[in-house]
PASEBA-1860 file (N, C-alpha, C; in nm, 3 decimals):
! residues 260
1> METEVASA> -15.093/2.866/-22.045/-15.006/2.949/-21.963/-14.889/2.870/-21.907 ~ -14.913/2.740/-21.878/-14.806/2.658/-21.823/-14.689/2.647/-21.920 ~ -14.719/2.637/-22.051/-14.613/2.627/-22.150/-14.528/2.752/-22.153 ~ -14.592/2.870/-22.145/-14.519/2.995/-22.147/-14.427/3.006/-22.025 ~ -14.481/2.972/-21.909/-14.401/2.980/-21.787/-14.284/2.883/-21.793 ~ -14.308/2.760/-21.839/-14.202/2.660/-21.848/-14.095/2.701/-21.949 ~ -14.137/2.756/-22.063/-14.041/2.798/-22.165/-13.957/2.916/-22.116 ~ -14.023/3.013/-22.051/-13.949/3.126/-21.997/-13.852/3.082/-21.888
9> AAATIIAT> -13.895/2.986/-21.805/-13.806/2.934/-21.702/-13.687/2.862/-21.764 ~ -13.712/2.784/-21.870/-13.604/2.713/-21.938/-13.504/2.811/-21.998 ~ -13.554/2.917/-22.062/-13.466/3.018/-22.120/-13.381/3.084/-22.012 ~ -13.442/3.112/-21.897/-13.368/3.174/-21.787/-13.258/3.082/-21.737 ~ -13.290/2.954/-21.721/-13.191/2.858/-21.670/-13.077/2.839/-21.770 ~ -13.110/2.825/-21.898/-13.007/2.807/-22.001/-12.916/2.929/-22.007 ~ -12.977/3.049/-22.008/-12.897/3.171/-22.017/-12.807/3.187/-21.894 ~ -12.858/3.151/-21.778/-12.778/3.162/-21.655/-12.661/3.065/-21.658
17> AFALALFD> -12.688/2.940/-21.698/-12.580/2.842/-21.709/-12.477/2.885/-21.812 ~ -12.527/2.940/-21.922/-12.442/2.990/-22.029/-12.352/3.101/-21.977 ~ -12.411/3.196/-21.902/-12.334/3.308/-21.847/-12.225/3.258/-21.753 ~ -12.256/3.157/-21.672/-12.157/3.102/-21.580/-12.042/3.035/-21.657 ~ -12.076/2.963/-21.765/-11.972/2.900/-21.846/-11.883/3.004/-21.912 ~ -11.944/3.110/-21.964/-11.866/3.216/-22.026/-11.780/3.289/-21.925 ~ -11.832/3.308/-21.805/-11.754/3.373/-21.700/-11.630/3.291/-21.668 ~ -11.647/3.160/-21.662/-11.533/3.072/-21.636/-11.431/3.083/-21.748
25> RWLLYGRR> -11.475/3.086/-21.873/-11.382/3.096/-21.985/-11.314/3.233/-21.989 ~ -11.388/3.335/-21.951/-11.327/3.468/-21.948/-11.218/3.475/-21.841 ~ -11.242/3.415/-21.725/-11.140/3.413/-21.620/-11.015/3.337/-21.666 ~ -11.036/3.230/-21.745/-10.924/3.149/-21.791/-10.844/3.218/-21.901 ~ -10.913/3.279/-21.998/-10.847/3.327/-22.119/-10.851/3.478/-22.137 ~ -10.942/3.546/-22.070/-10.948/3.692/-22.077/-10.980/3.748/-22.214 ~ -11.053/3.675/-22.296/-11.084/3.723/-22.431/-11.196/3.826/-22.428 ~ -11.181/3.931/-22.508/-11.282/4.036/-22.510/-11.414/3.989/-22.571
33> HVLSWLVS> -11.406/3.902/-22.672/-11.531/3.855/-22.731/-11.611/3.770/-22.632 ~ -11.540/3.695/-22.546/-11.609/3.617/-22.444/-11.675/3.709/-22.342 ~ -11.607/3.818/-22.305/-11.665/3.914/-22.212/-11.790/3.979/-22.271 ~ -11.786/4.012/-22.400/-11.902/4.071/-22.465/-12.021/3.975/-22.463 ~ -11.995/3.850/-22.494/-12.103/3.751/-22.492/-12.153/3.726/-22.350 ~ -12.062/3.733/-22.253/-12.102/3.719/-22.113/-12.201/3.829/-22.074 ~ -12.169/3.952/-22.112/-12.260/4.064/-22.084/-12.395/4.040/-22.149 ~ -12.393/3.994/-22.274/-12.518/3.968/-22.345/-12.601/3.862/-22.275
41> MVIFAGAS> -12.536/3.755/-22.227/-12.611/3.647/-22.163/-12.665/3.687/-22.027 ~ -12.594/3.771/-21.954/-12.647/3.822/-21.828/-12.772/3.905/-21.855 ~ -12.766/3.989/-21.957/-12.882/4.070/-21.995/-12.996/3.980/-22.040 ~ -12.963/3.880/-22.123/-13.065/3.790/-22.174/-13.132/3.710/-22.062 ~ -13.051/3.667/-21.964/-13.107/3.595/-21.850/-13.205/3.684/-21.773 ~ -13.171/3.812/-21.758/-13.263/3.904/-21.692/-13.391/3.923/-21.769 ~ -13.382/3.932/-21.903/-13.502/3.946/-21.986/-13.590/3.822/-21.975 ~ -13.528/3.705/-21.977/-13.604/3.580/-21.965/-13.671/3.569/-21.829
49> AALWVGAA> -13.602/3.613/-21.725/-13.661/3.612/-21.591/-13.780/3.706/-21.583 ~ -13.769/3.823/-21.646/-13.881/3.916/-21.648/-14.000/3.858/-21.723 ~ -13.972/3.787/-21.834/-14.079/3.719/-21.907/-14.142/3.612/-21.820 ~ -14.061/3.540/-21.747/-14.109/3.436/-21.655/-14.206/3.496/-21.553 ~ -14.166/3.606/-21.494/-14.252/3.673/-21.394/-14.381/3.722/-21.459 ~ -14.369/3.785/-21.577/-14.488/3.835/-21.645/-14.584/3.725/-21.684 ~ -14.529/3.613/-21.732/-14.614/3.501/-21.772/-14.681/3.436/-21.653 ~ -14.611/3.431/-21.540/-14.665/3.361/-21.424/-14.762/3.447/-21.342
57> FGWETASF> -14.735/3.576/-21.331/-14.811/3.660/-21.238/-14.883/3.777/-21.305 ~ -14.868/3.791/-21.436/-14.928/3.905/-21.504/-14.831/4.021/-21.515 ~ -14.851/4.104/-21.616/-14.757/4.211/-21.643/-14.787/4.335/-21.561 ~ -14.682/4.390/-21.501/-14.686/4.518/-21.434/-14.591/4.613/-21.507 ~ -14.599/4.740/-21.474/-14.513/4.838/-21.541/-14.366/4.802/-21.526 ~ -14.323/4.769/-21.404/-14.182/4.741/-21.380/-14.135/4.618/-21.455 ~ -14.212/4.509/-21.452/-14.169/4.386/-21.517/-14.165/4.401/-21.668 ~ -14.262/4.475/-21.725/-14.260/4.490/-21.870/-14.149/4.585/-21.915
65> KLFYLLGG> -14.125/4.692/-21.841/-14.014/4.780/-21.875/-13.882/4.705/-21.871 ~ -13.864/4.621/-21.767/-13.740/4.545/-21.756/-13.727/4.447/-21.871 ~ -13.836/4.377/-21.904/-13.834/4.282/-22.015/-13.804/4.352/-22.147 ~ -13.867/4.466/-22.171/-13.850/4.537/-22.297/-13.709/4.594/-22.308 ~ -13.660/4.651/-22.199/-13.526/4.710/-22.200/-13.420/4.604/-22.223 ~ -13.426/4.496/-22.144/-13.322/4.393/-22.152/-13.335/4.308/-22.278 ~ -13.457/4.262/-22.307/-13.475/4.173/-22.420/-13.484/4.244/-22.554 ~ -13.550/4.360/-22.556/-13.573/4.428/-22.684/-13.466/4.526/-22.724
73> VLSVPPLG> -13.393/4.581/-22.626/-13.300/4.689/-22.657/-13.154/4.650/-22.633 ~ -13.124/4.590/-22.518/-12.984/4.577/-22.475/-12.919/4.442/-22.502 ~ -12.993/4.337/-22.527/-12.932/4.203/-22.532/-12.856/4.175/-22.661 ~ -12.901/4.229/-22.774/-12.840/4.194/-22.903/-12.712/4.271/-22.933 ~ -12.701/4.402/-22.903/-12.576/4.473/-22.936/-12.449/4.407/-22.885 ~ -12.444/4.353/-22.761/-12.320/4.286/-22.720/-12.288/4.162/-22.802 ~ -12.390/4.097/-22.861/-12.363/3.983/-22.950/-12.285/4.030/-23.072 ~ -12.330/4.141/-23.130/-12.259/4.197/-23.244/-12.119/4.242/-23.207
81> LGTMYLLG> -12.105/4.301/-23.089/-11.973/4.345/-23.043/-11.879/4.226/-23.027 ~ -11.930/4.115/-22.972/-11.849/3.996/-22.959/-11.802/3.943/-23.094 ~ -11.890/3.950/-23.194/-11.853/3.908/-23.329/-11.741/3.996/-23.384 ~ -11.749/4.127/-23.358/-11.643/4.217/-23.404/-11.510/4.184/-23.337 ~ -11.512/4.156/-23.207/-11.388/4.118/-23.138/-11.333/3.986/-23.190 ~ -11.422/3.895/-23.225/-11.380/3.762/-23.268/-11.320/3.763/-23.408 ~ -11.380/3.841/-23.498/-11.342/3.835/-23.638/-11.280/3.962/-23.693 ~ -11.297/4.074/-23.624/-11.254/4.202/-23.679/-11.134/4.262/-23.607
89> SQKLADQL> -11.119/4.392/-23.628/-11.009/4.468/-23.568/-11.040/4.498/-23.421 ~ -10.941/4.475/-23.333/-10.962/4.504/-23.192/-10.979/4.654/-23.170 ~ -10.906/4.736/-23.244/-10.918/4.881/-23.228/-11.059/4.926/-23.263 ~ -11.112/4.877/-23.374/-11.248/4.913/-23.413/-11.348/4.859/-23.312 ~ -11.328/4.738/-23.266/-11.419/4.679/-23.168/-11.417/4.758/-23.037 ~ -11.300/4.807/-22.996/-11.293/4.888/-22.874/-11.375/5.017/-22.891 ~ -11.369/5.077/-23.008/-11.448/5.197/-23.033/-11.598/5.166/-23.032 ~ -11.633/5.052/-23.089/-11.774/5.012/-23.087/-11.820/4.977/-22.946
97> AIATAVFS> -11.730/4.928/-22.863/-11.765/4.899/-22.724/-11.804/5.027/-22.651 ~ -11.730/5.135/-22.677/-11.765/5.264/-22.615/-11.901/5.311/-22.665 ~ -11.924/5.298/-22.796/-12.053/5.339/-22.853/-12.167/5.255/-22.795 ~ -12.143/5.126/-22.778/-12.245/5.038/-22.720/-12.276/5.078/-22.576 ~ -12.173/5.112/-22.499/-12.195/5.154/-22.361/-12.276/5.284/-22.355 ~ -12.244/5.380/-22.441/-12.319/5.507/-22.445/-12.464/5.482/-22.484 ~ -12.484/5.399/-22.586/-12.619/5.364/-22.629/-12.698/5.299/-22.515 ~ -12.633/5.208/-22.443/-12.701/5.136/-22.335/-12.741/5.230/-22.222
105> IFAIGVLT> -12.651/5.320/-22.184/-12.682/5.415/-22.077/-12.798/5.506/-22.118 ~ -12.795/5.551/-22.242/-12.904/5.635/-22.292/-13.036/5.559/-22.292 ~ -13.034/5.434/-22.337/-13.156/5.353/-22.343/-13.211/5.327/-22.203 ~ -13.124/5.302/-22.107/-13.170/5.280/-21.969/-13.242/5.403/-21.917 ~ -13.186/5.520/-21.945/-13.252/5.644/-21.902/-13.387/5.664/-21.968 ~ -13.393/5.638/-22.098/-13.517/5.657/-22.172/-13.626/5.563/-22.122 ~ -13.593/5.434/-22.108/-13.694/5.336/-22.067/-13.737/5.358/-21.922 ~ -13.645/5.402/-21.838/-13.680/5.427/-21.698/-13.783/5.539/-21.687
113> AAPVTAAA> -13.764/5.643/-21.768/-13.853/5.760/-21.759/-13.973/5.751/-21.852 ~ -13.977/5.654/-21.942/-14.083/5.648/-22.042/-14.220/5.623/-21.979 ~ -14.319/5.702/-22.016/-14.455/5.674/-21.970/-14.511/5.551/-22.040 ~ -14.604/5.482/-21.975/-14.663/5.361/-22.033/-14.814/5.374/-22.036 ~ -14.873/5.301/-22.128/-15.019/5.290/-22.134/-15.058/5.170/-22.050 ~ -15.102/5.195/-21.928/-15.126/5.087/-21.832/-15.230/4.988/-21.881 ~ -15.329/5.037/-21.957/-15.436/4.948/-22.003/-15.382/4.837/-22.093 ~ -15.276/4.867/-22.169/-15.220/4.767/-22.260/-15.152/4.654/-22.186
121> LGSSGIPN> -15.110/4.678/-22.063/-15.043/4.574/-21.986/-15.138/4.466/-21.938 ~ -15.267/4.496/-21.936/-15.363/4.398/-21.890/-15.411/4.303/-21.997 ~ -15.362/4.320/-22.120/-15.406/4.231/-22.227/-15.342/4.094/-22.211 ~ -15.401/3.992/-22.272/-15.346/3.857/-22.264/-15.220/3.846/-22.348 ~ -15.131/3.759/-22.308/-15.007/3.742/-22.380/-14.908/3.854/-22.349 ~ -14.805/3.864/-22.432/-14.705/3.968/-22.416/-14.759/4.098/-22.473 ~ -14.761/4.206/-22.396/-14.811/4.333/-22.449/-14.728/4.379/-22.568 ~ -14.792/4.444/-22.661/-14.725/4.498/-22.779/-14.657/4.628/-22.741
129> GADVFSGL> -14.528/4.639/-22.773/-14.455/4.760/-22.739/-14.516/4.885/-22.798 ~ -14.577/4.873/-22.916/-14.640/4.989/-22.980/-14.761/5.037/-22.902 ~ -14.824/4.948/-22.826/-14.940/4.986/-22.746/-14.901/5.041/-22.610 ~ -14.777/5.013/-22.568/-14.734/5.051/-22.433/-14.648/5.176/-22.434 ~ -14.557/5.188/-22.533/-14.460/5.297/-22.534/-14.482/5.392/-22.651 ~ -14.423/5.511/-22.638/-14.421/5.606/-22.748/-14.309/5.567/-22.845 ~ -14.277/5.657/-22.938/-14.186/5.623/-23.046/-14.042/5.598/-23.007 ~ -13.986/5.675/-22.913/-13.843/5.665/-22.884/-13.802/5.529/-22.828
137> PRALAALG> -13.869/5.473/-22.728/-13.828/5.339/-22.681/-13.834/5.234/-22.791 ~ -13.936/5.242/-22.875/-13.947/5.144/-22.984/-13.838/5.165/-23.088 ~ -13.799/5.290/-23.113/-13.691/5.318/-23.207/-13.558/5.263/-23.154 ~ -13.536/5.275/-23.024/-13.414/5.222/-22.965/-13.410/5.070/-22.976 ~ -13.525/5.005/-22.955/-13.531/4.859/-22.968/-13.501/4.817/-23.112 ~ -13.558/4.887/-23.208/-13.534/4.854/-23.348/-13.388/4.876/-23.385 ~ -13.331/4.986/-23.337/-13.191/5.017/-23.369/-13.096/4.914/-23.310 ~ -13.111/4.885/-23.181/-13.021/4.791/-23.116/-13.031/4.651/-23.174
145> STIGSLVV> -13.153/4.603/-23.193/-13.172/4.467/-23.244/-13.126/4.454/-23.388 ~ -13.158/4.554/-23.471/-13.124/4.545/-23.613/-12.974/4.549/-23.636 ~ -12.907/4.646/-23.577/-12.763/4.658/-23.600/-12.689/4.537/-23.543 ~ -12.723/4.498/-23.421/-12.657/4.382/-23.361/-12.677/4.256/-23.442 ~ -12.800/4.233/-23.489/-12.829/4.112/-23.567/-12.755/4.113/-23.700 ~ -12.747/4.229/-23.765/-12.678/4.238/-23.893/-12.529/4.207/-23.877 ~ -12.470/4.255/-23.768/-12.328/4.226/-23.744/-12.307/4.077/-23.721 ~ -12.395/4.014/-23.641/-12.383/3.871/-23.615/-12.399/3.791/-23.744
153> LGGAIYSL> -12.500/3.824/-23.823/-12.522/3.753/-23.948/-12.408/3.776/-24.046 ~ -12.359/3.901/-24.052/-12.245/3.930/-24.138/-12.122/3.851/-24.098 ~ -12.099/3.837/-23.968/-11.986/3.758/-23.921/-12.001/3.612/-23.959 ~ -12.122/3.560/-23.952/-12.145/3.421/-23.990/-12.119/3.399/-24.139 ~ -12.167/3.492/-24.220/-12.144/3.481/-24.365/-11.995/3.489/-24.396 ~ -11.927/3.583/-24.332/-11.782/3.597/-24.352/-11.709/3.467/-24.314 ~ -11.746/3.411/-24.200/-11.681/3.288/-24.154/-11.702/3.174/-24.253 ~ -11.825/3.161/-24.302/-11.855/3.052/-24.394/-11.781/3.068/-24.527
161> LKLSPKRR> -11.766/3.193/-24.573/-11.701/3.217/-24.702/-11.548/3.209/-24.692 ~ -11.492/3.267/-24.586/-11.347/3.276/-24.573/-11.285/3.159/-24.498 ~ -11.362/3.094/-24.413/-11.307/2.988/-24.329/-11.374/2.854/-24.355 ~ -11.424/2.833/-24.475/-11.500/2.712/-24.506/-11.409/2.590/-24.506 ~ -11.467/2.470/-24.478/-11.386/2.347/-24.479/-11.315/2.322/-24.612 ~ -11.381/2.354/-24.724/-11.319/2.331/-24.855/-11.195/2.418/-24.871 ~ -11.206/2.544/-24.830/-11.093/2.633/-24.841/-10.978/2.585/-24.753 ~ -11.009/2.540/-24.631/-10.907/2.493/-24.540/-10.841/2.365/-24.595
169> LLEDVKAQ> -10.919/2.279/-24.659/-10.863/2.155/-24.713/-10.762/2.185/-24.823 ~ -10.793/2.281/-24.910/-10.699/2.317/-25.015/-10.570/2.373/-24.957 ~ -10.583/2.447/-24.847/-10.463/2.501/-24.783/-10.384/2.390/-24.714 ~ -10.455/2.294/-24.655/-10.387/2.186/-24.584/-10.304/2.100/-24.678 ~ -10.353/2.079/-24.801/-10.280/1.998/-24.897/-10.144/2.060/-24.929 ~ -10.139/2.193/-24.925/-10.015/2.263/-24.959/-9.918/2.269/-24.842 ~ -9.962/2.233/-24.724/-9.877/2.245/-24.605/-9.773/2.132/-24.606 ~ -9.643/2.168/-24.611/-9.537/2.067/-24.617/-9.442/2.077/-24.497
177> SQSQRRAV> -9.395/2.195/-24.466/-9.298/2.210/-24.359/-9.365/2.203/-24.223 ~ -9.282/2.193/-24.118/-9.336/2.185/-23.982/-9.412/2.311/-23.947 ~ -9.360/2.427/-23.986/-9.428/2.553/-23.955/-9.562/2.561/-24.025 ~ -9.567/2.507/-24.147/-9.694/2.507/-24.219/-9.792/2.413/-24.153 ~ -9.743/2.298/-24.101/-9.833/2.206/-24.033/-9.891/2.269/-23.906 ~ -9.810/2.353/-23.840/-9.863/2.424/-23.725/-9.974/2.520/-23.767 ~ -9.959/2.579/-23.884/-10.063/2.669/-23.934/-10.193/2.597/-23.958 ~ -10.184/2.464/-23.988/-10.305/2.386/-24.007/-10.388/2.388/-23.880
185> GGRTARGR> -10.321/2.383/-23.763/-10.393/2.391/-23.637/-10.468/2.522/-23.626 ~ -10.408/2.630/-23.675/-10.477/2.758/-23.673/-10.599/2.757/-23.762 ~ -10.589/2.690/-23.878/-10.704/2.683/-23.966/-10.814/2.598/-23.904 ~ -10.773/2.494/-23.826/-10.874/2.415/-23.755/-10.948/2.501/-23.654 ~ -10.874/2.586/-23.582/-10.938/2.677/-23.486/-11.033/2.771/-23.558 ~ -10.992/2.821/-23.674/-11.079/2.910/-23.749/-11.202/2.836/-23.800 ~ -11.185/2.706/-23.826/-11.302/2.627/-23.865/-11.404/2.618/-23.754 ~ -11.355/2.605/-23.629/-11.448/2.606/-23.516/-11.520/2.739/-23.507
193> IAGGTSLV> -11.448/2.847/-23.535/-11.510/2.979/-23.532/-11.619/2.988/-23.638 ~ -11.593/2.932/-23.757/-11.693/2.935/-23.864/-11.819/2.861/-23.821 ~ -11.802/2.742/-23.763/-11.918/2.667/-23.716/-11.987/2.735/-23.600 ~ -11.908/2.791/-23.508/-11.966/2.857/-23.392/-12.045/2.981/-23.428 ~ -11.989/3.065/-23.516/-12.061/3.186/-23.554/-12.188/3.153/-23.634 ~ -12.188/3.042/-23.706/-12.310/3.002/-23.776/-12.420/2.966/-23.677 ~ -12.384/2.893/-23.570/-12.482/2.861/-23.467/-12.530/2.987/-23.395 ~ -12.439/3.080/-23.373/-12.477/3.207/-23.310/-12.578/3.280/-23.398
201> ALGTLMLG> -12.552/3.281/-23.529/-12.645/3.347/-23.620/-12.782/3.281/-23.617 ~ -12.784/3.147/-23.614/-12.912/3.076/-23.606/-12.985/3.110/-23.476 ~ -12.909/3.114/-23.367/-12.970/3.149/-23.239/-13.026/3.290/-23.240 ~ -12.952/3.383/-23.300/-12.999/3.521/-23.309/-13.127/3.530/-23.391 ~ -13.130/3.458/-23.504/-13.252/3.456/-23.585/-13.368/3.394/-23.509 ~ -13.339/3.289/-23.432/-13.445/3.220/-23.359/-13.511/3.311/-23.257 ~ -13.433/3.402/-23.199/-13.490/3.491/-23.099/-13.595/3.584/-23.159 ~ -13.592/3.601/-23.291/-13.689/3.688/-23.354/-13.797/3.615/-23.431
209> TGGLLNSI> -13.811/3.486/-23.411/-13.906/3.409/-23.492/-14.033/3.373/-23.416 ~ -14.058/3.437/-23.302/-14.179/3.406/-23.226/-14.305/3.420/-23.308 ~ -14.310/3.526/-23.388/-14.429/3.548/-23.471/-14.448/3.442/-23.577 ~ -14.336/3.382/-23.624/-14.346/3.280/-23.728/-14.401/3.149/-23.675 ~ -14.402/3.133/-23.541/-14.450/3.009/-23.482/-14.599/3.015/-23.449 ~ -14.667/3.121/-23.490/-14.808/3.136/-23.457/-14.894/3.024/-23.516 ~ -14.842/2.959/-23.620/-14.920/2.853/-23.682/-14.933/2.731/-23.592 ~ -14.842/2.717/-23.494/-14.850/2.602/-23.406/-14.872/2.641/-23.261
217> ADEMTAFA> -14.869/2.770/-23.229/-14.887/2.813/-23.090/-14.931/2.958/-23.089 ~ -14.990/3.002/-22.976/-15.029/3.142/-22.968/-14.905/3.228/-22.951 ~ -14.923/3.362/-22.953/-14.811/3.454/-22.959/-14.715/3.438/-22.842 ~ -14.768/3.432/-22.722/-14.682/3.427/-22.605/-14.607/3.294/-22.597 ~ -14.675/3.184/-22.628/-14.610/3.054/-22.629/-14.498/3.051/-22.732 ~ -14.525/3.103/-22.852/-14.425/3.104/-22.959/-14.303/3.185/-22.918 ~ -14.326/3.300/-22.859/-14.214/3.385/-22.819/-14.132/3.318/-22.711 ~ -14.197/3.260/-22.612/-14.125/3.194/-22.503/-14.045/3.075/-22.555
225> LSLAIGAA> -14.104/2.997/-22.647/-14.032/2.884/-22.705/-13.911/2.931/-22.785 ~ -13.927/3.041/-22.860/-13.816/3.092/-22.940/-13.702/3.139/-22.851 ~ -13.733/3.195/-22.734/-13.628/3.235/-22.642/-13.547/3.113/-22.594 ~ -13.617/3.007/-22.554/-13.549/2.888/-22.502/-13.463/2.823/-22.611 ~ -13.519/2.806/-22.732/-13.444/2.743/-22.840/-13.327/2.831/-22.884 ~ -13.353/2.963/-22.895/-13.246/3.055/-22.932/-13.133/3.054/-22.832 ~ -13.165/3.050/-22.703/-13.061/3.046/-22.600/-12.976/2.920/-22.613 ~ -13.041/2.807/-22.642/-12.967/2.681/-22.657/-12.873/2.687/-22.778
233> LLFAGFMV> -12.919/2.744/-22.890/-12.834/2.757/-23.008/-12.716/2.850/-22.982 ~ -12.743/2.961/-22.914/-12.635/3.053/-22.880/-12.532/2.984/-22.791 ~ -12.581/2.909/-22.694/-12.492/2.836/-22.603/-12.401/2.743/-22.683 ~ -12.460/2.666/-22.773/-12.381/2.573/-22.853/-12.279/2.646/-22.939 ~ -12.322/2.755/-23.003/-12.232/2.830/-23.090/-12.115/2.891/-23.015 ~ -12.143/2.949/-22.900/-12.037/3.011/-22.823/-11.938/2.907/-22.769 ~ -11.989/2.793/-22.724/-11.900/2.690/-22.671/-11.810/2.635/-22.782 ~ -11.863/2.623/-22.903/-11.782/2.575/-23.015/-11.674/2.677/-23.050
241> STTQPATA> -11.714/2.803/-23.063/-11.620/2.905/-23.110/-11.519/2.946/-23.006 ~ -11.545/2.921/-22.878/-11.449/2.960/-22.774/-11.367/2.843/-22.724 ~ -11.381/2.724/-22.785/-11.298/2.610/-22.748/-11.153/2.639/-22.783 ~ -11.064/2.620/-22.687/-10.923/2.652/-22.709/-10.853/2.540/-22.784 ~ -10.749/2.573/-22.862/-10.672/2.470/-22.932/-10.614/2.370/-22.835 ~ -10.594/2.247/-22.883/-10.552/2.138/-22.796/-10.404/2.144/-22.761 ~ -10.322/2.207/-22.846/-10.179/2.204/-22.823/-10.125/2.344/-22.806 ~ -10.007/2.353/-22.749/-9.946/2.484/-22.728/-9.909/2.548/-22.860
249> DTAKVNTP> -9.859/2.467/-22.957/-9.823/2.523/-23.086/-9.942/2.586/-23.154 ~ -10.055/2.516/-23.147/-10.175/2.569/-23.210/-10.221/2.695/-23.141 ~ -10.208/2.700/-23.009/-10.253/2.816/-22.933/-10.177/2.940/-22.970 ~ -10.053/2.925/-23.022/-9.972/3.041/-23.056/-10.005/3.098/-23.192 ~ -10.081/3.025/-23.272/-10.115/3.072/-23.405/-10.199/3.197/-23.396 ~ -10.178/3.293/-23.482/-10.252/3.419/-23.477/-10.390/3.401/-23.538 ~ -10.479/3.339/-23.462/-10.616/3.320/-23.504/-10.699/3.437/-23.458 ~ -10.826/3.451/-23.508/-10.911/3.561/-23.462/-10.930/3.561/-23.312
257> TSRA> -10.933/3.442/-23.244/-10.953/3.442/-23.101/-10.835/3.499/-23.026 ~ -10.714/3.490/-23.084/-10.597/3.540/-23.014/-10.586/3.692/-23.021 ~ -10.666/3.755/-23.109/-10.662/3.900/-23.118/-10.759/3.966/-23.023 ~ -10.849/3.893/-22.967/-10.949/3.956/-22.881/-10.967/3.876/-22.755
END
C-alpha cells in the first residue's frame, strides 16, 4: 500500500508542478495549445489526488467518482485538443474546443448522477469501473480516452514523418539566402515540436499501461506507477515542444506554435 500511496503522491506533485509551469508559459505567450495542456494537467492533478486519497484511506463513492471522472473521462481530450492547436488548423481546433466543452459538461452531469454499486468500492486495489457503474459512464470514459489518445498519437506520427531531422537536414542544405537561413530557425522549432509530441505520445501510452505492469506489481501499484511515469513523460514533452525560439527572427517564422 505504501508504494501506491507514494506513486499517487508523486503523480499529484508532478502534475501540479507541470500545471504551474504551463500556466507561466500561457501567461507569457498566450498559446492555445498551452492552455489546453494546462487544463489537462489540472484535471490530471485532481485525478491523481483522488487516487492518493483512495489508496491511503480507502475508496468512497465521492473519491471514486472524482477519480473516474477526472482520470478516466476528462483528462485525455484536452491533450488531443492541444495537439490540434499545435499542429492543425486553429479554426478546426476552436470548433473541437467547443465540442470538448460540451462533452465535458455532459460527462460531469452523468457521473454526478450515476448510481454506484457500493459493494464494489470495498474491494482491494482500484475498483473496476464495470463493477461500479452502468454502461453510460463507462462509454464516456472509452470515448474520451480513445479519441484523445488517437489524436495525440496521430500528431506524434505526423511530426515524426513531416518534421524529421533527416527532412530538415535536406532543407537546410538548400538554404542559401539570409531569409532562407531564418527559415532554418523555424525548422529547428518544428524539430522541437516533433520531439515534444513524441514524448507526449509516450506519456499518453504510459497512462494506459497499468495492466501491462502486472508481471512486476499488483494492479493498483502498476496503475499508480504508470500515472507517475506518464506525468513525467508528458512534462518533458510539453516543455520541449513549448520552448520558444532563441532569437527574434526565429520567433517570427510561421511555425505551428505561432498559429495557436
